[in-house]
N, C-alpha and C positions, 0 to 999 in steps of 0.2 A: 611186706615185700620191699626189699631195698632197691632204690632207684640206682641202676647201674650206669646211667648216662653221665658222661664226663662233665665236671663242673666248668662253667663258662667263665673264662678270665680275660679273653682277648676281644678287643674292639678294633674295627677297621673304619677309618674316616677318609673317604675319598675327598681330595682337595686339589685336584689338578685342573679345575675349570679356569677359564680366562676371565670370567666376570665382566663380560662385555656390556651388560646392562648398566654397569656402574662406571663406565668410562666418562671422563678421563681419570677419575679417582683411582681406578685399578690399572692404569697404564704402567705404574712402577710398584704398586702395592697390591699384594694378593687380596682378593675380595674377602677372604676369610679373616683378614687382619683389620677390616673396617671396624671401627669402634661401635659397640652398643652400650651407650652411656660411657663407662670408662674402662671397659674390657673389650678386647677383640672378640668378634662373634665366635671364633673357633674355640676360645677358652671355655665358653659356656658349654659347648659340646663335650669337651674333654672332662669338664667337671661333672656332667651328667653321667658319662661312662664310669668315672671313678665312684660316684655316689651309688651306682648299681653294682659295685664290687668288681669292676673290670680294671685290673691293675696294669694291663699290657695294651698299649695303643699303637697301632700301625697306621701312619698317615700316608696315603697315596698322593704323591705330589707331582709337579711338573716343573717346567722352567720358571724362573723368577719367583720361586716359592721359598727361597732361603730364609726369609723373614719368619716363616712358621717355625723352622728349626731354632732360630735364635730366640724366639719368644719363649719356648719351652725349655731353653737351656739356662744355665746360670750366667749372670752378668756381674762378674766380680768387681769390676771398676765402679759400676753404679752402686752395688751393695756397699762397697767400702766408703764411697762418698756419703751415702745415707747414714752409715754407721758413725762416721765422724761428726755428722750433724746431729746425731741422736734422734733421728726421725724413725722411730721404731714402727710406726703405723705404715709408712710407705715401704719400709724395708720388708715388712711381712707381706705386703701385697705384691711386691716385686718377686719375692721368693716363691710365692704361692704357686705360680704356674709351673715351676720346675720340680715341684714335689707331688703333683697330682697323680702321675702314673709313670711307668717306664715307657719312654717314647721311642718309636722306631720309624724309619722313613724309607720309602722306595718310590722311584719315579715310574710313572705310567708310560712315558714315552709317547707313542701315538695316541691321541685322544679318540678312542674307539667306543666310548660310551661307558655307562655305569657298570654294565656287565663285565666289560673288559677291565675296568678299575678294580672290581672285586676279584677277578681272576688273578690280578697281580699279587694278591695276598695269599695265594695258595701255599707257597712254601713256608711263609711265616706262621700260618694257622696250624699247619702240621696235622691235618686230619681231625681237628676238634671243632665242635660247634662254636660259633662266634657271632658277635653283634656287628652290625653296620649302622653308622650314624652319619647322615648327610648334614652338612654344615648350614644349609639354607633353612632348616627347621630347628628352632629353639623351643624346647619343651620346658615349661615352668617347673622348677625343682619341687614345688609343692604337689605336683602330679607325677608320681613315679611310674611313668609309662614303661620305661625300659625294664625296670625290676619286674613288672607284671608280665612282660613278654618273655623274660628269662624263666619265670616261674612256669609259664605255659609250655615252653620248649622242654624244660626239665621233666615235666609231668607227662606230656603227650608226644614228645619227640618231633621229628620233622623240622620244618621251618615256620617262622611266625612273622607276620607283617602287621604294621600299625595301620588302622583304617579310620577315616573320618567321613561323616556324611556331608556332602557338599551340594550346593545348588546344581540342578541338572545342566544349567548353562555353563558351569565351570568344569564339568567332568572331563572335557576334552583336554584339560591341562594336566591330567594325572593318569597314572595307571589305575584301572578300575577293576574291582573284584566282584564276582558273583559268590554269594555266601549262603550257608544254611546253618541253622542253630544246632548245637550239640548238647546243650544242657549241662555243661561242665562249669563249675563255679571256682574250684581251687580254693584259694585263701579267702575268696569273697571280696577282694579289693576291687576298686572301680575298674571297669573295662570288661564288658561282656565278651565272651570268647565264642567265635564261630569257626566253622570249617570253610575254607576257600575252595570252591569247586571250579572256578575259571578266573583267568586274569587277561585283561586286554590293555595294551599300552595306548593311552591318549585316544580313546574311541570318539567317534562322532556322537553327539548327544543321542541321536535316534538309535544308535547301535550299542549304547552302553548297557551292560548287563545289570547294573544297579546304580545307586547313588553313592556307593562307598568307594572312596578314593584312597589309594596307598600313599602314605606320607613317608618321610625319610628316616624311618627306624625299622630295622630288620634284625631278626635273630635266625641265623642260617645253619642248616646242616651242611657238613662238608661235601655231601653228595652234589651240592650245587656246582662245584668246580667241574666235575665230569660233564654235566649238562652244559655249562657255559662254553666249554671247549668245542662242543658240537652245535652250539647255537649260531645260526646264520645272522648276519646283520638284519635288523628289523627297521622299525620306524626311524626315519632320519638317517638311515645308513649306519646305525650304531648297534652294537651288541647290547640288547636290552635285558636287564636283570628280570624284568617282568616276564619276558618270554621264557626264561629259564625256570622261573617259579611256576609258570603255567604247566610246564612239563612235569615238575615235581609234584604238583597238586594232583596229578593223575596216578601217582604211585602210592604205595602204602608206606607207613612210617617205618616199617621193618627194613625197607630198602632205601632209607634216607629221604623218602618222599613224604607226602602229606603236608599241607600248608594250612595253618590256622591264622586267624586274624583277631586282633584285639581292637574292639570298637572304642576309640578314644574320644572323650567328650571334655577333656581338660583344656588347659591354657597352652596355646601354641602360637609362636611368633614366627612369621615368615620373613626372613631377611634376604630372600632372593629377588624380591620385587622392591623397587625404590620407594613406592608409597607405603607398602607394608613394613619396610625397614624403618621408615620414619615413625610409623605407628608403634612399632615394637619399642623404639627408644623412648617414646613418650610414656607408654604404659609401664615400662620397667622403671623409668625415672620417677614416676608418680608413686610407685610402691616402695621406693627406697626410704629408709628412716632418716638418712642424712640429707637427702635431697627432696624427698616428697613434699613435705609441708610447704616450703617456700615455692617449689616448682608448681604445685597444684594451685596455689593462690595466684601466681603469675599467669598460669594457663587460663584460669577462670576469667581473670581481668582481660587477658588478650582475646579470648573467645568472645567475651561480651562486646569488646570494642569492635572486633571484626564483624560481628553480626549486625551492629548498628551502622556500620560504614555503608 
């Protein structure tokens, strides 16, 4: 039987946050442009979308985010200068960001939460299923989480969320999902698939329905827009995407509902927290062929010295 579901080509990247946890660095620079080794964090996210076959990326921005548009645009003056110098390696790296995908931008306006940011994408998505990637979560390219989620959506319909198991003391920092097994394997790639039966945004530890936390990757049915328009502000006075997905989880896939989860056990780097941001840089730098050997040697010497101090 032929799968009649539309092929997913569009990604939405909410990037309107103020980045107050990184002040004063983010006073004049978008938090998404903070470097992770030698690329801005947002480029890793767009690279992930492109690697999963998503060629159309809509970025939801706000004030003081012009640097995002500039980064994914051509810089002819810089390219010409590098060409004159014969520096082909740097030229290729500069051009790389402008060739990843077709980029679009829309301003969120009032910061009314993640659900509202997603709602801003409705016209661009044009009634098709789409992916949402949050910039604070970087997924290692060796762990194709997004491709697995797209496979699940294409096979089972509805919407798909990415889940990780966290320490019970940390669950209040996340949306939390109640799940049940469904016994579906698909291609057999990493990432067990479950059905989501309930979702709660940042519950108290005692009230959490499970230890499974929602992280910043979603593949959504366009039915989410209808629900978001009717969703009242929730926790923090914001329109929560988690609340809309809770409503969809109670519906059948035939009506745009049903929510499935992919249990992710791969490599994830959290750049939304200062300490985790630093850890992400260290981990990624250690794994680079051009930087790793010297950096690891220095790190071992530094750690040994610090431990003896």
